[in-house]
N, C-alpha and C positions, 0 to 999 in steps of 0.2 A: 406687236410690227409684223411677226410670220403673217398673223391671219387678217391683217388688215394687206399686205402687200398678194396675197393664195386670193384671199376674195380680186384684187383687182386683175389679176393672171389673167380668169375665172369670166373676168368680166371681158375683160379682150376676145377672149377665145369665145364668147355667147351672143360678142356686141349685133353682128348683122343678122343672126337667127334672130334677136329682140325687135332689131331694125323695121323687119319684113314683117314680123309678127302687128307694133306699132303701127304702120302701115296698113293694114291689112282690119287692124278694128277699127282705125275713121274709117271705113266704106261704109257704102250702105247693105245693108243684108245679106240684097241682095244679088249682089255683086261678089260675096264668098264663097269661094266655090271650091276650098280644100288646096290640094296639095297642089294644085296643075295651078289656083291663085299666087300662092306664094313663090313658086318655084318664075313665074310669066312679073310681079314682080319683084323677085333678085335681079333678075337681066332686065327688066327694063332700070334699076337702081345703075347701075353696071353698065350700061347704055348713056346713061343721060349722064354719069357722072368718073365713068373710071371703076375699078376698083377698091377706091378713094372715098366715094360715093357712101359706102357701106361704112365708114364711121365714120360718119360723119353726126357731131356728137358723141364721141371717144370719150374726149376730156374732158368733159365736164361731166358725166356720167359714172367715171371712173374716178376723177375727185370725188364727189357726192361718196361713191362707196368706200372710199380712203378715208373720210371720216367720218364719216358713219360707223364704220371700226374700231 
């Protein structure tokens, strides 16, 4: 149980970065420019959806993490 809860806590902490990475990976190769593009993607998510937008899909991902542990 403690391992599952620790994994869930780590998931909540790192989820916004995972979301940005996923968004960048779905772009065309020429659009991937590094840290600047990552920052702009993060900014775009916050401007469009607010800070809560950084956690879109967190419930499902955390549930999957809990079940796998």
